[in-house]
C-alpha positions as CSV (number, residue, x, y, z in Angstrom):
1,M,5.6,-7.7,21.1
2,L,8.9,-5.9,20.1
3,R,11.6,-6.1,22.7
4,G,15.2,-4.7,23.0
5,T,14.2,-1.1,22.3
6,I,16.9,1.5,22.2
7,Y,16.3,5.3,21.7
8,L,19.1,6.8,19.6
9,T,17.6,10.2,19.6
10,F,14.2,11.5,20.8
11,C,12.8,11.1,17.3
12,L,14.4,7.8,16.3
13,L,13.6,4.2,17.3
14,I,15.8,1.2,16.5
15,V,14.4,-2.3,17.3
16,I,16.4,-5.5,17.4
17,I,14.6,-8.4,15.8
18,G,15.3,-12.0,14.8
19,T,15.4,-13.4,11.3
20,A,12.1,-14.8,10.0
21,N,11.9,-18.2,8.2
22,A,12.1,-18.0,4.4
23,Q,9.3,-20.6,4.0
24,G,6.3,-21.7,6.1
25,D,2.8,-21.0,7.1
26,F,2.8,-17.2,7.1
27,F,-0.7,-16.5,8.4
28,G,-2.7,-18.0,11.2
29,I,-6.5,-18.6,11.3
30,A,-8.4,-15.4,10.5
31,D,-10.5,-13.4,13.0
32,N,-13.7,-12.1,11.5
33,Y,-15.5,-8.9,12.2
34,L,-19.1,-8.3,11.3
35,L,-20.3,-5.2,9.5
36,G,-22.8,-4.0,6.9
37,T,-24.1,-5.8,3.8
38,Q,-21.6,-6.5,1.0
39,P,-18.4,-4.9,2.1
40,F,-16.6,-4.1,-1.1
41,D,-13.3,-2.4,-0.3
42,I,-11.0,-1.8,2.7
43,C,-8.2,0.5,3.8
44,C,-5.8,0.4,6.7
45,A,-4.1,3.3,8.7
46,D,-3.5,4.4,12.2
47,F,-6.6,6.6,12.6
48,D,-6.3,7.3,16.4
49,G,-2.5,7.5,16.7
50,I,-2.2,4.6,19.1
51,N,-2.1,0.7,19.0
52,G,-1.1,0.4,15.4
53,D,-3.1,0.2,12.2
54,D,-6.9,0.3,12.2
55,F,-9.2,-0.4,9.2
56,A,-12.1,1.2,7.5
57,V,-14.5,-0.6,5.1
58,V,-17.2,0.6,2.6
59,S,-20.3,-1.6,2.2
60,Q,-22.0,-1.1,-1.1
61,N,-25.5,-2.3,-0.1
62,A,-25.5,-0.8,3.5
63,D,-24.3,2.6,2.2
64,F,-21.9,3.1,5.1
65,A,-18.2,3.3,5.9
66,Y,-17.4,1.3,9.0
67,V,-14.3,2.0,11.2
68,Y,-12.7,-0.5,13.5
69,L,-9.9,0.6,15.9
70,N,-7.0,-1.6,16.9
71,D,-6.8,-2.8,20.5
72,G,-3.1,-3.0,20.3
73,D,-2.7,-6.8,20.0
74,G,-4.1,-7.4,16.5
75,T,-7.8,-7.5,17.7
76,F,-10.2,-4.7,16.8
77,T,-13.2,-2.9,18.3
78,Y,-16.0,-1.3,16.3
79,S,-15.8,2.5,16.5
80,N,-18.4,4.1,14.2
81,A,-20.3,4.0,10.9
82,Y,-20.4,7.0,8.5
83,A,-23.0,7.7,5.8
84,A,-21.6,6.7,2.4
85,Y,-24.7,7.5,0.3
86,D,-25.4,5.2,-2.7
87,A,-23.3,2.1,-3.3
88,P,-19.8,3.0,-2.2
89,K,-17.3,0.9,-4.1
90,S,-13.8,2.0,-3.1
91,I,-12.1,3.7,-0.1
92,V,-8.6,5.1,0.6
93,S,-6.9,6.8,3.5
94,A,-4.4,9.7,3.5
95,D,-3.7,12.8,5.5
96,F,-5.5,15.3,3.2
97,D,-5.4,18.4,5.5
98,G,-2.0,17.9,7.2
99,I,-3.4,17.6,10.7
100,N,-5.0,14.9,13.0
101,G,-3.7,11.9,11.0
102,P,-5.1,9.9,8.2
103,D,-8.5,11.0,6.7
104,L,-10.9,9.0,4.5
105,A,-12.1,9.3,0.9
106,Y,-14.5,7.1,-0.8
107,V,-16.6,7.0,-4.0
108,T,-20.3,6.2,-4.5
109,Y,-21.1,4.3,-7.6
110,N,-24.8,5.2,-8.0
111,N,-24.8,8.9,-7.4
112,N,-21.3,9.8,-8.9
113,R,-19.8,11.4,-5.8
114,L,-16.4,11.6,-4.1
115,I,-16.8,11.9,-0.3
116,V,-14.0,13.1,2.0
117,R,-14.2,12.9,5.8
118,L,-11.4,14.5,7.9
119,N,-10.0,12.8,11.0
120,D,-10.7,14.4,14.4
121,G,-7.4,13.1,15.7
122,D,-8.9,10.3,17.9
123,G,-10.0,7.8,15.2
124,T,-13.4,9.5,14.7
125,F,-14.2,11.5,11.6
126,D,-16.0,14.9,11.3
127,D,-19.6,15.4,10.3
128,V,-18.7,18.0,7.7
129,I,-19.1,16.0,4.5
130,R,-17.0,17.1,1.6
131,N,-19.2,15.9,-1.2
132,M,-17.9,16.4,-4.8
133,A,-19.3,15.4,-8.2
134,V,-17.1,13.0,-10.1
135,G,-16.6,13.7,-13.8
136,S,-19.7,14.7,-15.8
137,G,-22.9,12.8,-16.4
138,D,-23.4,9.2,-15.4
139,T,-19.7,8.5,-14.5
140,R,-20.2,5.7,-12.0
141,P,-16.9,6.0,-10.0
142,Q,-15.5,2.5,-9.4
143,C,-12.1,3.1,-7.7
144,V,-10.4,5.9,-5.7
145,Y,-6.6,6.4,-5.1
146,A,-4.5,9.1,-3.3
147,A,-1.2,10.5,-4.5
148,D,0.6,13.8,-4.6
149,F,0.5,14.5,-8.4
150,D,1.6,18.1,-8.3
151,G,4.1,18.0,-5.5
152,F,2.4,20.4,-3.1
153,N,-0.6,20.8,-0.8
154,G,-0.5,17.1,0.1
155,P,-2.2,14.1,-1.4
156,D,-4.5,14.6,-4.4
157,I,-7.2,12.1,-5.4
158,V,-7.9,10.3,-8.6
159,T,-11.0,8.2,-9.5
160,S,-11.8,5.8,-12.3
161,N,-15.2,6.4,-13.8
162,A,-16.7,3.1,-14.9
163,G,-19.8,4.7,-16.5
164,G,-17.8,6.6,-19.1
165,S,-14.3,6.8,-20.5
166,S,-12.4,9.0,-18.0
167,V,-10.4,9.3,-14.8
168,S,-10.9,12.4,-12.6
169,V,-8.1,14.1,-10.8
170,F,-8.9,16.3,-7.8
171,F,-6.0,18.5,-6.7
172,N,-5.7,19.2,-3.0
173,V,-6.0,22.9,-1.9
174,G,-4.1,22.0,1.2
175,D,-6.8,22.1,3.9
176,G,-8.7,18.9,3.0
177,T,-10.7,20.6,0.2
178,F,-10.1,20.0,-3.5
179,T,-10.4,21.7,-6.9
180,L,-13.0,20.7,-9.4
181,P,-12.0,17.5,-11.1
182,V,-9.7,17.5,-14.1
183,N,-11.1,14.7,-16.4
184,L,-8.6,12.7,-18.4
185,T,-9.8,10.5,-21.3
186,V,-9.1,6.8,-21.2
187,G,-10.7,3.7,-22.7
188,P,-14.4,2.9,-21.9
189,N,-15.4,1.4,-18.5
190,P,-12.2,2.0,-16.5
191,S,-12.2,-0.1,-13.3
192,Q,-9.2,-0.5,-11.1
193,L,-6.4,2.2,-10.9
194,V,-3.2,2.9,-9.0
195,A,-0.8,5.8,-9.0
196,A,3.0,5.4,-8.8
197,D,6.2,6.5,-10.5
198,F,6.5,4.4,-13.5
199,G,8.6,6.7,-15.7
200,G,11.4,7.5,-13.3
201,S,10.5,11.1,-12.9
202,S,9.6,10.9,-9.1
203,H,6.1,12.1,-10.1
204,P,3.2,9.6,-9.6
205,D,1.8,8.4,-12.9
206,I,-1.6,6.7,-13.3
207,A,-2.3,3.2,-14.4
208,V,-5.9,2.2,-15.1
209,A,-7.5,-1.0,-16.4
210,T,-10.4,-0.6,-18.8
211,V,-13.0,-3.3,-19.2
212,I,-14.7,-2.7,-22.6
213,Y,-11.4,-2.6,-24.6
214,D,-9.6,-5.1,-22.2
215,S,-6.7,-2.7,-21.9
216,L,-4.1,-1.4,-19.4
217,E,-3.5,2.3,-19.9
218,I,-0.6,4.4,-18.5
219,L,-0.9,8.1,-18.1
220,I,2.6,9.7,-17.6
221,N,2.7,12.7,-15.3
222,N,4.3,15.8,-16.8
223,G,5.1,17.2,-13.4
224,D,3.0,20.3,-13.9
225,S,-0.5,19.0,-13.0
226,T,-1.0,17.6,-16.6
227,F,-0.7,14.1,-18.0
228,Q,0.3,12.7,-21.3
229,P,-2.2,10.8,-23.4
230,P,-2.5,7.1,-22.3
231,I,-0.1,4.4,-23.5
232,T,-2.3,1.3,-24.1
233,Y,-1.4,-2.4,-23.6
234,P,-3.6,-5.5,-24.0
235,A,-5.0,-6.8,-20.8
236,P,-7.0,-9.8,-19.6
237,T,-10.7,-9.8,-20.1
238,T,-12.6,-7.8,-17.5
239,S,-9.5,-6.7,-15.6
240,I,-10.3,-5.5,-12.2
241,G,-7.6,-6.1,-9.5
242,M,-4.3,-4.2,-9.8
243,D,-1.2,-3.3,-7.7
244,F,2.4,-2.3,-8.3
245,A,5.9,-3.1,-7.0
246,D,9.4,-3.6,-8.3
247,F,9.3,-7.3,-8.8
248,D,12.6,-7.8,-10.7
249,G,14.8,-5.3,-8.9
250,I,15.4,-3.2,-12.0
251,N,13.7,-0.3,-13.9
252,G,11.3,0.7,-11.2
253,N,7.7,-0.2,-10.5
254,D,6.1,-3.1,-12.3
255,L,2.3,-3.8,-12.5
256,I,0.3,-6.9,-11.7
257,L,-3.3,-7.3,-13.0
258,G,-6.1,-9.7,-12.0
259,S,-9.4,-10.4,-13.8
260,Y,-13.0,-10.9,-13.1
261,N,-13.6,-13.6,-15.8
262,S,-10.2,-15.2,-16.6
263,V,-7.6,-17.4,-15.1
264,G,-4.2,-16.1,-14.0
265,L,-2.5,-12.9,-13.0
266,S,-0.8,-10.8,-15.7
267,L,2.6,-9.3,-14.9
268,Y,3.9,-6.2,-16.8
269,L,7.6,-5.5,-16.2
270,N,8.7,-1.9,-16.5
271,N,11.2,-0.9,-19.2
272,G,12.4,1.9,-17.0
273,D,10.8,4.8,-19.0
274,G,7.1,4.3,-18.3
275,T,6.6,1.7,-20.9
276,F,6.1,-2.0,-20.2
277,A,7.1,-5.3,-21.7
278,D,4.3,-7.7,-23.0
279,S,2.5,-9.2,-20.1
280,V,3.2,-12.7,-18.8
281,I,1.0,-15.0,-16.8
282,V,2.5,-15.7,-13.3
283,S,0.0,-18.1,-11.9
284,S,-3.0,-20.3,-12.8
285,I,-5.2,-18.9,-10.1
286,V,-8.9,-18.8,-10.8
287,Y,-10.6,-15.5,-11.2
288,P,-8.3,-13.2,-9.2
289,R,-10.5,-10.2,-8.7
290,S,-8.0,-8.4,-6.5
291,V,-4.3,-8.6,-5.7
292,A,-1.9,-7.0,-3.2
293,C,1.8,-6.7,-3.4
294,I,3.2,-7.4,0.0
295,D,6.6,-8.5,1.3
296,V,5.1,-11.2,3.4
297,D,8.4,-12.8,4.6
298,Q,10.4,-9.6,4.7
299,D,13.2,-10.9,2.4
300,S,13.1,-7.7,0.3
301,N,11.4,-9.6,-2.6
302,M,7.8,-8.5,-3.2
303,D,5.2,-11.3,-2.9
304,L,1.6,-11.5,-4.1
305,V,-1.4,-12.1,-1.8
306,V,-4.5,-12.9,-3.9
307,P,-8.1,-13.2,-2.6
308,M,-10.1,-15.8,-4.5
309,E,-13.7,-14.7,-4.4
310,M,-15.0,-17.9,-5.9
311,R,-12.9,-20.1,-3.6
312,D,-13.5,-18.3,-0.2
313,S,-9.7,-18.2,0.3
314,V,-6.5,-16.2,-0.1
315,A,-3.4,-17.4,-1.8
316,V,0.3,-16.4,-1.2
317,F,2.9,-16.4,-4.0
318,L,6.4,-15.7,-3.0
319,G,8.5,-13.5,-5.2
320,N,11.9,-14.7,-6.3
321,G,13.3,-11.2,-6.9
322,N,13.6,-11.6,-10.7
323,G,10.0,-11.2,-11.8
324,T,9.0,-14.8,-11.1
325,F,6.9,-16.3,-8.3
326,Q,6.3,-19.6,-6.6
327,A,3.0,-20.7,-5.0
328,Q,3.3,-21.0,-1.3
329,D,0.1,-21.3,0.9
330,T,-3.6,-20.9,0.7
331,Y,-5.7,-19.7,3.7
332,A,-9.4,-20.0,4.3
333,A,-11.2,-16.5,4.3
334,G,-14.8,-15.5,4.6
335,D,-17.5,-15.8,2.0
336,G,-16.5,-14.0,-1.2
337,P,-13.2,-12.3,-0.3
338,R,-12.8,-9.1,-2.4
339,G,-11.0,-6.0,-1.1
340,I,-7.6,-6.5,0.5
341,E,-5.2,-4.2,2.4
342,E,-2.0,-4.7,4.4
343,G,-1.2,-3.2,7.8
344,D,0.9,-3.9,10.9
345,F,-1.9,-4.9,13.4
346,N,0.2,-6.3,16.2
347,G,3.3,-4.1,16.2
348,D,5.9,-6.7,15.1
349,A,6.8,-4.7,11.9
350,Y,5.7,-7.7,9.7
351,P,2.8,-7.1,7.3
352,D,-0.6,-8.5,8.3
353,I,-3.7,-8.5,6.0
354,A,-7.3,-7.5,6.2
355,I,-9.9,-8.7,3.6
356,A,-13.4,-7.5,3.0
357,N,-15.7,-10.5,2.4
358,L,-18.4,-9.4,-0.1
359,N,-20.9,-12.2,0.6
360,G,-20.0,-12.9,4.2
361,N,-20.7,-9.3,5.4
362,D,-17.5,-9.3,7.4
363,V,-13.8,-8.6,7.4
364,S,-11.1,-11.3,7.9
365,V,-7.9,-10.3,9.7
366,F,-4.9,-12.5,9.2
367,L,-1.8,-11.9,11.5
368,N,1.6,-12.7,10.1
369,Q,3.2,-15.5,12.0
370,E,6.7,-14.7,10.7
371,G,7.1,-11.8,13.1
372,P,10.4,-11.0,14.9
373,V,11.8,-12.4,18.1
374,D,14.4,-11.1,20.5
375,I,17.9,-11.5,18.9
376,T,19.1,-13.3,22.0
377,D,16.7,-16.1,21.2
378,V,18.2,-16.7,17.8
379,S,20.7,-19.5,17.4
380,R,23.9,-19.0,15.4
381,N,22.8,-21.0,12.4
382,T,19.9,-18.6,11.9
383,L,22.1,-15.5,11.9
384,P,22.5,-13.6,8.5
385,D,25.0,-15.0,6.1
386,Q,25.9,-11.6,4.5
387,F,25.5,-7.9,4.9
388,R,22.1,-6.9,3.4
389,L,19.9,-3.8,3.2
390,S,16.2,-4.6,2.6
391,Q,13.5,-2.5,0.9
392,N,11.8,-0.3,3.4
393,Y,8.3,-1.2,4.6
394,P,5.8,0.3,3.9
395,N,6.7,2.0,0.7
396,P,5.4,4.5,-0.3
397,F,4.9,5.6,3.3
398,N,3.2,8.2,5.5
399,P,4.2,9.2,8.1
400,S,6.9,6.6,9.0
401,T,8.6,3.5,7.5
402,N,10.9,0.7,8.7
403,I,14.3,-0.1,7.2
404,H,15.6,-3.6,7.8
405,F,19.2,-4.6,7.5
406,D,21.3,-7.7,8.2
407,L,24.8,-7.8,9.8
408,L,27.1,-10.8,9.1
409,K,29.3,-9.9,12.1
410,R,29.7,-7.3,14.8
411,S,30.4,-4.1,12.9
412,Q,30.2,-0.3,13.1
413,V,26.9,0.6,11.3
414,V,26.0,3.9,9.7
415,I,22.5,4.4,8.2
416,S,21.8,7.7,6.5
417,I,19.0,9.4,4.6
418,Y,19.7,11.6,1.5
419,N,17.5,13.6,-0.8
420,M,17.7,13.2,-4.6
421,L,20.3,16.0,-4.8
422,G,22.6,13.9,-2.6
423,Q,22.2,16.1,0.4
424,Q,22.3,14.3,3.8
425,I,18.9,14.7,5.6
426,K,19.5,12.6,8.7
427,I,21.8,9.9,10.2
428,L,19.5,7.2,11.6
429,A,22.2,5.1,13.2
430,D,26.0,5.3,13.8
431,E,27.0,2.7,16.3
432,E,28.6,-0.7,16.7
433,L,26.1,-3.6,16.7
434,P,26.5,-7.4,17.0
435,A,25.6,-9.8,14.1
436,G,21.9,-10.0,13.6
437,T,18.8,-8.6,11.8
438,Y,17.7,-5.1,12.7
439,S,15.0,-2.6,11.9
440,V,15.3,1.2,12.2
441,E,12.3,3.5,11.8
442,W,12.4,6.8,9.9
443,D,9.6,9.2,10.8
444,G,10.1,11.5,7.8
445,T,12.0,14.1,9.7
446,N,15.4,15.7,9.3
447,E,18.1,16.2,12.0
448,E,16.1,19.0,13.5
449,C,13.1,16.7,13.7
450,Q,11.3,18.9,11.1
451,T,9.0,16.9,8.7
452,V,10.5,16.8,5.2
453,S,8.5,17.3,2.0
454,T,6.8,14.7,-0.2
455,G,9.3,13.0,-2.6
456,V,11.8,10.3,-3.3
457,Y,14.6,9.8,-0.8
458,L,17.6,7.5,-0.6
459,Y,18.7,5.5,2.4
460,N,22.2,4.2,2.7
461,L,23.9,1.4,4.7
462,E,27.6,1.5,5.4
463,V,29.2,-1.3,7.3
464,D,32.7,-2.9,7.2
465,G,33.4,-1.7,3.6
466,F,29.9,-2.7,2.4
467,I,27.8,0.1,1.0
468,E,24.2,-0.3,-0.4
469,T,21.6,2.4,-1.2
470,K,17.9,2.1,-2.0
471,K,15.1,4.4,-2.8
472,M,11.9,5.1,-0.9
473,M,8.9,7.5,-1.4
474,L,7.3,9.7,1.2
475,L,3.7,10.6,0.4
476,K,1.8,13.2,2.4
């Protein structure tokens, strides 16, 4: 549990933590939770507003979405199951109506539908089923993702339509309902997709892997609810797993791609304008059918966590901060690990993981053992050796994020939030602190505790002549 809590203002929390080890066994033995037949995908969010992140899973053969709520200590209790119709393949969580916390959206492969269920505010979801047709014809939606593409009315939804050659964008009306889909042409049999700012415009773009042409396609957002024609890159055969992060510290978000039928993960480094360098193989892992970008050790370098469906295990590759990785540890999971999602399950501000096991009909929850300790328990030789500002976690975020920073010595610290116009939004901390590692939470509000709009923000650390600034994205 976190200790040493100090309230700076009534809407700010700063927590003193110790420095985690750079190497080691990051995850303990998994706890497994039974659910319906063939769980295919998983998402994590705090559905009930208490006890930390919960999880929801879609099972493609049971035709249900299952919700488990966090007990507050990294264990979970079954809450409810919701009809998911015919072969749900993918699930995502976001606050689509602006009230009552994170909602659910999932796609059904066999009857070409997008289903949205709104949160009642207590971790249960309403019975009013928002059921929308995806694309036109036999589209077979494979993946769903949420992002605010047009900059207003909250998160929109995009689906990849494996039965055709399109992705469908549903624009949010603002109350949890959506417009008819805008269908964008891509290569045949699109599978996995993600949405993030790849071109440096602060608008989420779309990246999608297509199976028939073995391609990675990037659709750049024009910022007016339209997208440019896809830019196409060669991809591994039968690409399916995808995620994004800034792996080399320059030029913005990069992409990592797994494959159903090949060996290795393919890394695409961003050129800074929405185009990418030729892919490079970053590991020899066998058949990585999904991948998650997670800063496991909280050193500000993004790492890779890779379920290996054929090996019933999950592998961790530590990022070096320059676009290269080193194999670290492998952990036993359930039978056929497929979908993966991160969350903070035990409240220590370190990322844990949950994995849907396709053949085991359960979910494996791994708690991160690198979590913080009280700074008074840290010996001097483990204190930071320099001033440092780390990348916020999670990022993008909704509704709050944690900013970690290291102090070489006792110093006066100022941490501030700015918008992209350089206007100060909020001062998170302005006080003297001893040497150590700290985390400060920003809840997405300004000095008046009013929630700010979706967009990219800057956070700045000033301490003893040292100044560092990083970007973060708030998605609502």
